[in-house]
Each structure stands twice: as structure tokens, then as C-alpha cells.
C-alpha positions, 0 to 999 in steps of 0.5 A: 465802531458800528461794526464792532458794536453789531459784532458785539451784540451778535448781528454782525453780517446784517449788511450782507443779509439786506444785500441778499434780500434786495437781490431776491426781491429784484429777481421776483420783480423781474420774473413778475414783470416778465409774466405780465409782459407775457400775459399782456402779449398773449392778451394782445395777440387774442385781441388781434385775432379777434379783430382779424376774425371779425374783419374776415366774418364781416367781409364774408357777411358783406360777400354773401349779402352781395351774392344773395342780393344779386339775381341768379338766372338760368339761361338757354340759347335759341335752337336754329331750325331753318334747315329741318323745319316740319310744319304739322297741320290738322286735315280731314281726308276727303274723296277726290270726287264726292257728289250727292245723287238726286232724282230728276223726275218725280215718282215713287222709288220702285227699287234700289240696286246698290247699298252703302259700301258697294262700289259701282262703275260709271253708268251703273244702275243705282235705283229705279223710280215709278213715274206714271204721271210722266209717262201719261204726260208723254202720251198726251204730248205725242198726240199733241205733236201728231195734231201739230204735224197734221196742222203743218201739212195742211198749212203748208199745202194751203199756202202753196195753193194760195201762192199759185192763185196769186200768180194768176190774180185769182186772190189778193196779196192779203189772203196769200199773206194770211196763208203764210202766217198760218203756215208759220204758226203751224211750224212753231206749234210743230216744233213746240210739241216736238220739244215737249215730247223730247223733254217728257221722254228725257224726264221718263228716262231719269227714272233710271238713276245711274252712277255719274263716275265710278266710286263707292256708295257712302250714304243711302237715304231712301227706301222702296215706296218713298215719294220722290221729288225732282230737283236739288232741293229734294231729299238726296237718294245716294252719296257717291265718293271716288276715294282713290286718290283722296284730297286733304285740304290744310290751312297753312299760316301766312308766315309759311306760304312762301315755303309751300309750293305745288309738287312738295311732298307731304307725310300723312299720319292717322291714329288708326295707323300707328307707326305708319306714314302715307306719302302725298304731294301738294298739287295746287294752292288757293294763291290767295290769303283767307282774310278771316284766319290769315291762312292759305288753303292747300290741296294735297293729293293722297294715293289710296289704291287699296282703299285703306284710308276712308274719307272723312277721317282726321289726319295729321299732315307734315309738310317739310317747310325749310326757311328760304335763304336769308329768313332766320328760324329760331325756336325758344322755350315758351317759358322764356317769353315775357309779355308786355303791353308793347308786345312779346319780349325775351330777356337777354343777358349781355356780357356785362351781365346786364339784362336787355329786354328784346322784342320778338316776332312769334311765327308758330306756337309748338306747345313747349316751344315757339318759333320766332321769325325775328328778334334773336341770334344763335349766340344770345343767352336767353333767361329761363322763367324771367320774373315779371318784375325783371326790367331793362338794365338789371344786373343778373348772375348766370347760374352754372348748368346743374350737374348731373345727379350721381348714380346710386351705388348698388348694394354689394 
């Protein structure tokens, strides 16, 4: 009946229309739900990406903080110098024989015959001294000696005569003893005057100043007319030097005394002879350590046949001083040392990345390097430029060696 009514009023098919509207709404709701689900999925994926990114960033930040918090150090290994160790020492060239020449008699310098730079032979005349007072004393001494000789002859004949009279009992024994005593005194006076004549004659002979050995005059301090006084406390006349060979005295540190022996070779260099090395040899040592400097004095002889090298010149002496068996010798950069109240230390990096402060013994300073006597081994890793705050057990990171800078390309 209802359907009939709807049909009669022209709204027939209402139920079909409502069914179509319901289906359309369902489709719209379904599409909206799908869009919402896709949006939620996209939002969830974005949130997950943000969370993952933040976690990764936090991880990276933690790693970077840990890296920056760790100490990065550069390391170096010690160099073994046991077999090629050269000891360089300063020295001064000296004449093999060098002597100041003094006068043995007093007077005035009459003449000199050799000047500085002149070569002389042994016994050659260097100067002549005028000694009138000594000559006069010699004349007086000879006269006194003549008197003594005459007195001795008289005393001798007298004692012989009185001894003959004593045999005849013409004189007493006391008188004979007196004559014998007078003869003994005359004998002594004769010897005394003879010695005085000999002394003055020698002194007069000293007015000829001669060279005691062959060499070169390196100094002359007097001129004609100077008053000359006898004795070593007076002014020296000349300085005579024998310059072939030359002597060099060097002071070897106590730590190297076992390595230096007579017969070892030495190389000598001088600034005025650049690029040239002169060869000498060690002839003797003092065999005693100087308590003030803790060094051993070593004498080196240096041939100088052409006279090219001058006494008094400064020289550098290089002596090959290889370490003896069982005696290690390592060199390290000077900027690896740590100076602590307990003594010098170096910072060693162990296999666990921890620092160990190792005590060392310094044998010799070589400028940018130092030579150690003990404390390190060939495979040790020593920290360069260690910080003063570096302590035992600190964790460090060893930095890789710096790569070489690439060469700049030339413009084509």
C-alpha cells in the first residue's frame, strides 16, 4: 500500500535512491580512511627517520667527543748510534815544543839577529848581550885565583919542610899540624877561586843567546838597548816554537773514556781550511779523570810538514768512538725529554695506548739531539713534544705520520 502511495505521488524509487546515497558515503568514508592511514604511515615514517637521524647524530657526537677528549701524540723511535758514533770536541793547536827564552846574565841588549816568523836551527845565535860588569868580575876572580894558587904552593912547600924537620925532632908535632891546616885552607881557597872563575866565565858566555832547539820565533819582546836581568822572573826575550808536529789537547767526557785509546785516529778541521780534514793520532792520555770537569785529557799529535797549520789556532777534533760490546748508545730528539724532580724522563707509549714515564741517562748533548746511555730500546715509541701535564698511565692516541704535501702542478 505504501509503495502504491509513493507511486501515486510521484516519488517512487525512493529506496533505490537512498541505497545509492549510502553506497556513495561508504566509498567516501573508505577513501578518507585510506588517506588518513597513508598520512599516518607517512607521519610515522618521518618520525622514525627523525628518531634514527637523532640517534645517529648523537652517536656521532659521542664518538667525536670521545676522539676530541683523547690526547693525540706523535711518536719517534730512538736511533742506534753504537757503530757510527763520532765524538766532536774543541781543541787548540800547540807547538810540539814551545819555550820562552830568558837571559842567563845581566846587561844591555847589544843586538838581536832573529825576528818573529824566522826559522832557526838548534844552537843558532838569536841575540847578544853586553855584560861589562860580568867581564870585570871575571878579571877580579882570575886575579884572586892566581893569589890562591901562589898561597897553595907556599903552603905545600911549608908543610913538606916542617914534616922533614919533625922527623929530626927539630919542631913539635903541633907546629906540623898547624902547617898542615894552613895547606888545607890554601887548597880550599884555590878550589873556591877556581869555581868562581868558572862560574863567571859561564855567565859571560851566556851573553850569546842561542836557540835551544830548531823551530820558529813566534814572539820577540826586546829591542837594542833594553836592560836585561838574569833569571826566569825577568822579561822574556823570545818565544821559540817547534810546529812540526803540533799537539792538540782535548778533554774527553768521562762517559767516553773507555772508547778512546792511544793509537786511535783523529780528524782535525779548521775554519780557515773549509772542506779539508787533517789526520792525527792519539799518542797518550792522562790516565786520570779531572775532578773539576769530569773529563780525561787526551793528547793528539798532528803532522805539519809544510807549516800550513799555525800554533794557537782553534780546531774541531772528531774522534771515532764506537760503543764497546754490551754498551748501548741511542740518540733521540731533544724535544722528547721531560725534566722532573726525580731526573730526566721520556714518555713511552705502550701497546695498550698508555703512557709510561721512563727514566733515562743523558751521556752527551748534541744540540737538536741527545745521546742516551740507558733507558730506551730500539723498538720504543717515544712521544714528541710531551706536555708537562702528561702523567704515568695517561691514555693517548698515536697520530699517523703526516702525508707528504702534493707537489703543485705547473701551468701548462
